[in-house]
Backbone bond lengths (Angstrom), bond angles and torsions (degrees), N, CA, C in turn:
res aa  C-N    CA-C-N  psi(-1)  N-CA   C-N-CA  omega(-1)  CA-C   N-CA-C  phi
1 X - - - 1.460 - - 1.515 111.88 -
2 X 1.322 117.36 -26.98 1.453 121.17 -178.27 1.526 111.33 -101.96
3 X 1.317 118.42 16.23 1.448 121.64 -178.10 1.523 110.04 -103.80
4 X 1.327 113.68 149.39 1.453 122.76 175.68 1.529 112.33 54.28
5 X 1.358 118.01 64.40 1.464 118.52 173.53 1.513 110.20 -70.19
6 X 1.305 116.90 151.97 1.452 121.63 -179.15 1.510 110.58 165.26
7 X 1.332 115.69 -167.18 1.459 121.23 -176.06 1.521 111.37 -65.36
8 X 1.338 117.90 -30.76 1.459 120.12 179.77 1.520 111.72 -66.11
9 X 1.319 117.50 -28.48 1.458 120.82 176.42 1.521 111.82 -96.37
10 X 1.331 117.75 -25.31 1.454 120.39 -177.55 1.516 113.57 -69.69
11 X 1.345 117.24 -41.60 1.468 120.06 -178.49 1.526 111.77 -65.79
12 X 1.348 120.28 -49.96 1.472 118.15 175.92 1.524 113.16 -60.06
13 X 1.336 117.87 -36.99 1.455 119.52 179.33 1.524 111.34 -67.90
14 X 1.334 118.23 -31.27 1.464 120.13 175.68 1.522 110.87 -64.73
15 X 1.327 116.72 -40.01 1.469 119.83 177.05 1.524 110.53 -66.40
16 X 1.329 116.54 -40.82 1.464 119.39 176.40 1.530 110.38 -62.63
17 X 1.328 117.62 -38.81 1.460 120.38 175.85 1.516 112.41 -62.67
18 X 1.333 116.48 -36.53 1.468 120.50 176.24 1.520 110.69 -62.11
19 X 1.339 116.62 -45.14 1.462 120.72 179.60 1.529 110.65 -65.70
20 X 1.334 116.71 -43.66 1.468 120.04 179.53 1.528 110.66 -63.64
21 X 1.329 117.14 -39.72 1.459 120.03 178.13 1.517 112.48 -62.09
22 X 1.335 116.31 -41.17 1.471 119.49 177.23 1.520 110.57 -63.22
23 X 1.339 116.19 -43.64 1.462 119.14 179.99 1.519 112.52 -63.58
24 X 1.340 117.04 -43.88 1.469 120.38 179.51 1.523 110.67 -64.76
25 X 1.334 116.55 -41.63 1.464 120.03 -179.47 1.523 111.13 -62.73
26 X 1.312 117.29 -47.19 1.457 119.61 179.88 1.523 111.65 -67.74
27 X 1.329 117.26 -34.58 1.467 120.09 178.76 1.527 110.91 -65.32
28 X 1.331 117.17 -44.48 1.466 120.56 -179.56 1.523 110.77 -66.28
29 X 1.336 116.97 -43.00 1.468 119.63 179.94 1.524 111.18 -68.20
30 X 1.338 116.75 -30.07 1.466 119.11 176.10 1.520 111.09 -69.06
31 X 1.341 117.00 -41.61 1.463 119.76 177.73 1.526 111.44 -63.13
32 X 1.320 117.17 -33.86 1.461 121.07 179.30 1.522 112.51 -84.21
33 X 1.354 117.10 -1.55 1.464 122.87 179.47 1.524 111.25 55.50
34 X 1.310 115.40 45.90 1.458 120.94 179.03 1.516 109.63 -88.33
35 X 1.300 116.51 146.67 1.460 122.64 -178.48 1.526 108.78 -130.41
36 X 1.332 118.85 120.79 1.467 127.01 3.10 1.533 111.24 -81.58
37 X 1.342 114.69 161.57 1.467 119.36 179.28 1.520 110.88 -69.06
38 X 1.329 117.00 -39.82 1.462 120.98 -178.51 1.520 109.38 -98.88
39 X 1.314 116.39 123.72 1.459 122.89 178.75 1.521 108.05 -130.78
40 X 1.337 118.75 110.59 1.476 120.12 -177.92 1.521 113.24 -59.73
41 X 1.335 118.09 -34.50 1.461 119.73 -178.59 1.528 111.39 -65.92
42 X 1.322 116.75 -43.18 1.467 119.44 176.76 1.522 110.67 -66.80
43 X 1.331 116.46 -36.16 1.466 120.09 -179.75 1.520 111.23 -62.86
44 X 1.330 117.92 -38.87 1.457 120.66 179.99 1.525 112.00 -67.57
45 X 1.319 118.18 -17.94 1.459 121.22 178.66 1.526 111.57 -91.29
46 X 1.330 117.56 -39.68 1.465 121.92 -172.43 1.522 112.05 -89.17
47 X 1.331 117.04 -46.40 1.469 120.94 -170.95 1.526 112.74 -62.31
48 X 1.350 121.36 -37.69 1.479 118.91 179.13 1.523 114.18 -55.92
49 X 1.339 118.98 -30.49 1.463 119.90 177.73 1.529 110.69 -64.56
50 X 1.329 117.14 -40.30 1.462 120.19 177.10 1.525 110.67 -67.13
51 X 1.322 116.86 -41.14 1.465 119.83 -179.43 1.525 110.57 -62.02
52 X 1.327 116.52 -47.36 1.468 120.43 -178.96 1.525 110.76 -64.94
53 X 1.335 117.43 -42.57 1.461 120.01 -179.45 1.516 112.61 -62.67
54 X 1.328 117.24 -46.90 1.462 120.23 179.41 1.524 111.08 -67.34
55 X 1.336 117.39 -36.96 1.465 119.86 179.28 1.524 110.87 -66.10
56 X 1.329 116.69 -41.89 1.469 119.57 178.83 1.523 110.93 -64.11
57 X 1.349 117.15 -39.18 1.463 118.72 177.02 1.525 110.46 -64.84
58 X 1.334 117.30 -40.86 1.457 119.79 179.17 1.518 112.87 -65.22
59 X 1.325 117.06 -32.13 1.460 120.83 178.72 1.520 112.34 -78.41
60 X 1.334 117.54 -11.02 1.458 120.70 178.97 1.508 114.43 95.37
61 X 1.351 117.97 22.15 1.461 119.88 -178.46 1.520 112.14 -67.56
62 X 1.328 117.79 -26.36 1.462 121.24 -179.16 1.525 111.80 -103.79
63 X 1.310 117.38 11.93 1.461 121.90 179.73 1.524 108.71 -92.88
64 X 1.329 119.26 118.80 1.475 119.74 -179.64 1.525 113.08 -59.78
65 X 1.316 117.42 -26.57 1.466 119.09 -179.54 1.520 112.17 -66.17
66 X 1.343 117.33 -24.39 1.460 120.13 179.62 1.523 112.07 -79.36
67 X 1.341 118.11 -9.68 1.469 121.87 -178.98 1.520 112.37 -105.94
68 X 1.303 118.21 12.95 1.457 120.80 -179.39 1.525 110.33 -71.49
69 X 1.331 115.68 142.36 1.459 121.94 -179.50 1.528 109.75 -100.80
70 X 1.332 116.56 159.17 1.470 119.07 177.87 1.519 111.30 -61.67
71 X 1.310 116.36 142.51 1.457 122.25 -179.51 1.531 110.13 -95.93
72 X 1.300 113.72 170.41 1.447 119.82 -179.82 1.511 112.43 -72.03
73 X 1.337 116.16 172.97 1.479 118.99 -178.61 1.519 112.71 -61.20
74 X 1.355 117.22 -33.41 1.459 118.20 -178.52 1.526 111.95 -69.97
75 X 1.340 117.48 -23.66 1.460 119.75 -178.94 1.521 112.69 -83.62
76 X 1.325 116.74 -23.87 1.465 119.89 -178.09 1.522 111.28 -107.93
77 X 1.309 117.53 13.35 1.460 120.06 179.67 1.520 110.27 -70.49
78 X 1.309 114.93 160.57 1.461 120.96 179.84 1.520 109.22 -69.91
79 X 1.308 116.22 128.28 1.463 122.07 -178.92 1.518 108.30 -99.30
80 X 1.320 118.30 131.89 1.472 119.09 176.67 1.518 111.63 -57.46
81 X 1.326 114.09 156.49 1.461 119.43 -175.46 1.513 112.07 -63.20
82 X 1.354 117.58 -35.51 1.461 119.04 -177.76 1.519 112.52 -74.09
83 X 1.346 117.96 -17.18 1.450 121.10 179.30 1.521 112.77 -104.79
84 X 1.302 117.50 -3.63 1.462 120.49 -177.61 1.523 110.03 -70.83
85 X 1.316 115.32 146.41 1.452 120.52 178.36 1.528 109.47 -79.50
86 X 1.301 117.61 147.14 1.476 119.12 178.75 1.523 111.15 -65.64
87 X 1.303 115.53 141.52 1.454 120.73 179.85 1.523 110.20 -73.15
88 X 1.327 114.53 138.02 1.460 120.10 178.18 1.526 108.94 -87.18
89 X 1.296 116.01 128.27 1.459 121.39 179.46 1.522 109.88 -94.88
90 X 1.313 115.16 147.90 1.456 121.06 179.02 1.521 110.12 -74.09
91 X 1.319 116.41 132.63 1.455 121.28 179.51 1.515 111.91 -74.49
92 X 1.326 116.83 173.45 1.478 120.04 -179.64 1.524 112.45 -60.46
93 X 1.347 117.65 -40.47 1.459 119.83 -178.84 1.525 111.47 -67.52
94 X 1.327 117.14 -42.05 1.456 119.71 178.07 1.514 112.53 -64.30
95 X 1.332 116.81 -39.54 1.461 120.44 177.24 1.518 111.17 -65.06
96 X 1.340 116.67 -40.39 1.466 120.27 179.17 1.518 111.05 -63.93
97 X 1.337 117.89 -44.42 1.452 120.59 -178.11 1.521 111.83 -68.50
98 X 1.337 117.75 -36.05 1.461 119.43 177.88 1.523 111.00 -63.79
99 X 1.325 117.31 -42.10 1.458 119.99 177.22 1.526 111.33 -70.04
100 X 1.329 117.40 -30.00 1.463 120.47 178.11 1.518 110.95 -62.83
101 X 1.337 117.25 -42.90 1.460 119.45 179.42 1.524 110.77 -67.63
102 X 1.324 117.60 -36.82 1.470 120.14 178.33 1.520 110.45 -63.40
103 X 1.326 117.06 -46.50 1.467 120.81 -179.96 1.527 110.65 -64.89
104 X 1.327 117.76 -40.81 1.464 120.82 179.15 1.523 111.01 -61.95
105 X 1.324 116.28 -44.88 1.462 119.74 179.94 1.523 110.98 -63.95
106 X 1.335 117.69 -40.20 1.464 120.76 178.96 1.524 111.23 -65.30
107 X 1.331 117.24 -40.98 1.469 120.40 178.71 1.523 110.86 -64.10
108 X 1.327 117.29 -41.44 1.462 120.48 179.10 1.524 110.81 -63.40
109 X 1.321 117.48 -41.30 1.468 120.14 177.81 1.519 111.34 -62.24
110 X 1.328 117.32 -43.08 1.468 120.59 179.33 1.527 110.54 -63.09
111 X 1.334 117.48 -42.61 1.464 120.81 179.48 1.526 110.82 -63.92
112 X 1.327 117.61 -41.44 1.463 120.70 178.93 1.520 111.66 -64.73
113 X 1.324 117.04 -40.72 1.470 120.13 178.58 1.520 110.54 -64.59
114 X 1.324 117.45 -46.30 1.464 120.59 179.08 1.524 111.52 -64.02
115 X 1.337 116.81 -38.60 1.463 119.90 178.28 1.525 110.92 -65.74
116 X 1.338 117.03 -39.65 1.464 120.05 178.30 1.523 111.20 -65.09
117 X 1.325 117.29 -41.46 1.463 120.02 178.36 1.523 111.66 -66.91
118 X 1.325 116.89 -34.47 1.464 119.74 -177.12 1.522 112.50 -76.44
119 X 1.330 117.88 -28.86 1.465 120.91 -176.62 1.523 113.33 -100.24
120 X 1.319 118.93 -10.77 1.464 120.49 179.22 1.530 109.60 -67.50
121 X 1.340 117.91 146.98 1.476 119.70 -179.69 1.521 113.15 -59.48
122 X 1.314 116.77 -33.69 1.473 120.10 179.57 1.521 111.29 -111.83
123 X 1.320 117.08 22.59 1.456 120.17 -176.73 1.514 112.73 -83.71
124 X 1.317 115.07 -170.18 1.457 121.44 -179.55 1.524 108.78 -88.69
125 X 1.304 117.31 90.97 1.456 120.94 178.70 1.524 109.03 -141.56
126 X 1.310 115.33 164.19 1.458 122.60 -178.96 1.518 108.18 -125.49
127 X 1.330 116.53 116.19 1.457 121.35 178.84 1.521 108.35 -91.90
128 X 1.317 115.78 115.06 1.466 120.54 -175.89 1.519 112.97 -94.71
129 X 1.331 117.91 -31.98 1.463 121.50 -178.27 1.519 108.53 -137.48
130 X 1.323 115.02 165.34 1.458 120.95 177.10 1.526 112.66 -99.81
131 X 1.339 117.17 -2.80 1.452 120.60 -179.77 1.525 110.35 -78.84
132 X 1.310 116.26 143.83 1.466 119.95 179.77 1.522 111.68 -65.91
133 X 1.347 117.01 -31.17 1.462 119.40 -179.72 1.519 112.38 -68.58
134 X 1.330 117.02 -19.04 1.460 120.43 -179.58 1.514 114.12 -95.04
135 X 1.317 117.83 11.17 1.456 121.58 -180.00 1.528 109.59 -73.25
136 X 1.319 116.52 117.88 1.467 120.36 -177.71 1.519 112.05 -71.91
137 X 1.328 118.35 -17.49 1.462 121.19 179.69 1.521 112.57 -89.64
138 X 1.330 117.65 -6.88 1.461 120.12 179.98 1.524 110.36 -74.76
139 X 1.320 116.13 145.16 1.465 122.69 -178.97 1.521 108.48 -121.90
140 X 1.312 115.81 119.73 1.459 120.93 177.09 1.526 109.20 -77.15
141 X 1.332 116.38 125.71 1.465 120.24 -176.28 1.520 113.45 -93.17
142 X 1.312 118.41 -11.43 1.464 120.88 -178.30 1.521 108.53 -141.55
143 X 1.312 115.27 88.57 1.460 121.17 -177.66 1.521 109.54 -133.29
144 X 1.316 116.32 142.43 1.463 121.86 -179.39 1.521 109.47 -88.55
145 X 1.328 116.23 131.39 1.462 122.85 179.03 1.526 108.59 -120.60
146 X 1.326 115.54 137.88 1.463 121.75 178.63 1.521 109.12 -86.32
147 X 1.321 115.99 126.15 1.460 120.45 178.99 1.520 110.76 -70.47
148 X 1.347 117.61 158.67 1.470 119.95 178.05 1.522 111.85 -56.65
149 X 1.326 115.33 147.26 1.467 123.96 -179.31 1.521 112.51 65.33
150 X 1.336 116.58 13.75 1.458 119.95 176.56 1.512 114.52 64.02
151 X 1.339 117.43 31.52 1.467 120.68 -177.04 1.521 111.01 -67.95
152 X 1.325 116.78 -50.01 1.459 121.04 -176.32 1.519 107.80 -164.76
153 X 1.298 116.36 176.24 1.456 122.23 176.44 1.524 109.11 -117.03
154 X 1.323 115.67 146.16 1.458 121.74 177.47 1.516 108.39 -126.23
155 X 1.320 115.47 151.67 1.450 121.87 177.23 1.521 108.68 -104.94
156 X 1.308 115.61 124.79 1.461 120.75 -179.25 1.518 108.18 -156.87
157 X 1.322 115.28 170.73 1.457 120.01 177.16 1.522 109.95 -83.76
158 X 1.315 115.78 155.27 1.459 120.17 178.92 1.524 111.37 -63.67
159 X 1.332 117.28 -32.70 1.461 120.14 -179.73 1.527 110.83 -66.59
160 X 1.328 117.39 -42.35 1.463 119.52 179.94 1.522 111.34 -65.71
161 X 1.327 117.49 -39.03 1.469 119.99 178.01 1.526 110.51 -66.99
162 X 1.329 116.82 -38.58 1.463 120.08 178.20 1.526 111.00 -64.51
163 X 1.330 116.90 -42.88 1.463 119.79 177.89 1.527 111.17 -65.91
164 X 1.330 116.88 -37.38 1.466 119.31 176.76 1.521 111.22 -63.58
165 X 1.321 116.71 -37.13 1.468 119.70 177.53 1.524 110.79 -66.46
166 X 1.340 117.24 -37.65 1.464 120.22 177.60 1.530 110.16 -63.62
167 X 1.331 116.71 -45.01 1.463 120.00 178.58 1.523 110.78 -61.92
168 X 1.331 117.26 -41.72 1.468 120.44 178.26 1.524 110.82 -62.35
169 X 1.338 116.42 -39.15 1.466 119.60 179.09 1.525 111.14 -65.08
170 X 1.331 116.98 -44.74 1.460 120.09 -179.91 1.528 111.44 -64.77
171 X 1.331 116.55 -40.56 1.467 118.88 178.74 1.522 110.72 -66.02
172 X 1.343 117.15 -38.02 1.467 119.87 177.79 1.522 110.85 -62.97
173 X 1.341 115.80 -43.11 1.465 119.03 177.81 1.522 110.49 -63.72
174 X 1.338 116.72 -38.96 1.466 120.25 178.71 1.525 111.10 -62.65
175 X 1.331 117.15 -42.46 1.469 120.25 -179.65 1.521 110.73 -64.56
176 X 1.345 116.39 -45.55 1.468 119.43 179.96 1.526 110.62 -63.86
177 X 1.341 116.58 -43.89 1.464 119.36 178.93 1.524 111.13 -64.06
178 X 1.336 116.98 -37.11 1.458 119.28 177.84 1.516 112.83 -64.97
179 X 1.335 116.45 -42.07 1.469 119.69 178.73 1.524 110.53 -63.97
180 X 1.344 116.52 -45.31 1.465 119.27 178.78 1.528 111.24 -64.31
181 X 1.343 116.46 -40.66 1.460 118.96 179.53 1.517 112.60 -64.54
182 X 1.335 116.69 -42.09 1.470 119.42 178.32 1.520 110.85 -64.40
183 X 1.345 116.42 -40.72 1.464 119.45 179.44 1.526 111.27 -63.46
184 X 1.347 116.80 -45.53 1.462 119.54 179.67 1.526 111.22 -66.63
185 X 1.329 117.12 -37.12 1.466 120.10 177.86 1.525 110.64 -63.31
186 X 1.324 117.03 -41.72 1.461 120.62 178.69 1.522 111.07 -67.08
187 X 1.345 116.54 -43.54 1.462 119.16 -179.97 1.523 111.30 -65.29
188 X 1.342 116.74 -38.05 1.459 119.26 178.13 1.528 110.79 -64.41
189 X 1.339 116.80 -39.11 1.457 119.10 176.09 1.515 112.72 -63.52
190 X 1.335 116.85 -37.02 1.460 119.84 177.53 1.523 111.02 -66.96
191 X 1.343 116.33 -38.95 1.467 119.47 178.92 1.522 110.49 -64.04
192 X 1.332 116.98 -44.07 1.464 119.74 178.74 1.529 111.31 -63.78
193 X 1.314 116.80 -36.22 1.462 119.31 178.96 1.523 111.16 -67.83
194 X 1.338 116.72 -40.20 1.465 120.00 -179.71 1.519 110.76 -69.66
195 X 1.350 117.05 -36.64 1.459 119.38 179.98 1.520 111.60 -64.19
196 X 1.314 117.33 -27.72 1.458 119.64 179.81 1.509 114.26 -82.63
197 X 1.309 118.34 -7.00 1.456 121.34 179.78 1.523 110.68 -90.44
198 X 1.323 114.96 151.43 1.467 120.46 176.32 1.525 109.29 -76.96
199 X 1.313 115.78 131.73 1.459 121.41 -178.28 1.517 109.82 -116.32
200 X 1.281 115.50 156.34 1.467 122.49 176.86 1.519 108.92 -116.05
201 X 1.328 115.79 147.54 1.458 119.31 -177.23 1.524 111.94 -66.18
202 X 1.353 117.50 -30.56 1.455 119.16 -175.94 1.525 112.74 -78.97
203 X 1.320 118.66 -6.77 1.456 120.28 179.33 1.519 110.31 -73.08
204 X 1.307 116.68 132.94 1.455 122.52 179.80 1.525 108.75 -118.54
205 X 1.333 116.39 153.81 1.464 118.64 176.65 1.523 110.50 -63.56
206 X 1.311 117.75 159.05 1.464 120.22 176.96 1.526 111.40 -60.95
207 X 1.320 115.40 159.56 1.465 120.56 -177.90 1.525 112.69 -59.38
208 X 1.345 121.00 -43.06 1.474 118.99 178.18 1.521 112.99 -60.82
209 X 1.335 116.37 -36.83 1.466 119.06 179.03 1.521 110.60 -66.59
210 X 1.334 117.08 -41.45 1.461 119.71 177.99 1.524 110.98 -65.10
211 X 1.335 117.55 -37.72 1.466 120.36 179.28 1.525 110.99 -65.36
212 X 1.327 116.59 -43.29 1.467 119.71 177.98 1.520 110.52 -64.32
213 X 1.329 117.46 -39.37 1.465 120.56 178.00 1.513 112.14 -62.55
214 X 1.332 117.29 -43.38 1.464 119.36 177.78 1.529 111.07 -65.03
215 X 1.332 116.90 -38.24 1.463 120.35 179.76 1.526 111.07 -63.71
216 X 1.327 117.04 -46.14 1.466 120.18 179.02 1.522 111.43 -66.95
217 X 1.324 117.06 -34.97 1.470 119.76 177.26 1.518 111.13 -63.95
218 X 1.316 117.65 -41.77 1.464 120.53 178.27 1.525 111.52 -65.37
219 X 1.332 116.78 -38.50 1.468 119.17 177.44 1.521 110.78 -64.14
220 X 1.337 116.88 -45.02 1.468 119.89 179.08 1.522 111.20 -62.59
221 X 1.341 117.45 -39.76 1.456 120.51 178.98 1.532 110.62 -65.54
222 X 1.339 116.75 -40.46 1.458 119.49 178.69 1.516 112.73 -66.09
223 X 1.340 116.92 -40.66 1.461 119.65 177.54 1.516 111.49 -66.24
224 X 1.311 117.02 -38.51 1.461 119.90 -179.67 1.515 111.30 -64.10
225 X 1.314 117.68 -33.85 1.459 120.73 -179.98 1.529 112.47 -89.25
226 X 1.341 116.80 -33.74 1.454 118.91 -173.48 1.512 114.84 -85.22
227 X 1.341 118.38 -33.48 1.461 119.54 -177.78 1.522 113.05 -62.46
228 X 1.338 120.32 -45.73 1.478 118.42 177.32 1.521 112.29 -59.38
229 X 1.315 117.95 -38.80 1.463 119.73 178.71 1.524 111.22 -68.87
230 X 1.337 116.72 -35.21 1.459 119.77 179.60 1.525 111.29 -64.33
231 X 1.330 117.35 -36.94 1.458 120.98 179.42 1.521 112.76 -87.77
232 X 1.315 117.82 9.80 1.458 121.35 174.43 1.506 115.45 86.48
233 X 1.323 117.54 14.38 1.462 119.57 179.79 1.519 109.33 -88.50
234 X 1.301 116.56 127.02 1.455 122.71 178.32 1.518 108.49 -119.32
235 X 1.299 116.03 121.12 1.464 120.52 -178.97 1.528 109.80 -87.82
């Protein structure tokens, strides 16, 4: 998560800062029992600080490695192979997070391009009605949303809720990818451990494993025979 700071991590973090700023603003105004809870004028003053702070962190402004100065000739000289330090490899979590920022940045670019084409006067859009209320590009800045499980309602803009949904989607994908990656990493380690052990030809898998194998084999055999017949293929 702290590897490879740059624009690919700065843009998603700026959006996350926008969402966090909205949440903090509404939380503070709720504690103070202010009415209305959502105020666009106050949001334009407070939220930019969160956006800038998160963007600077994503760009690496608080990373000491980004402030390193050039070293002298003796520090950058060629080191013989026998004295060179071993290279550090990126772990599974670091690799996952680096790809997460790349995918997030690519998704944001695609959304911005599609939004620009949809809202441009000569862009790719479809006008269905002439009423202003039916404008698909309009954004409601003060709308009440019902929280999950009917706990309460909050007032926010449609854009902030849409961005929050995007962040929730990306985090959900990250969690699922992390679980799958950890499972595959563990299974791969088990395979490597078993390959290094001495095996005997007379050893057989446990009975539950053989039962599951026969069950899956029967399913595959049934699908191989039944699918062509289902689609009308007669051999």
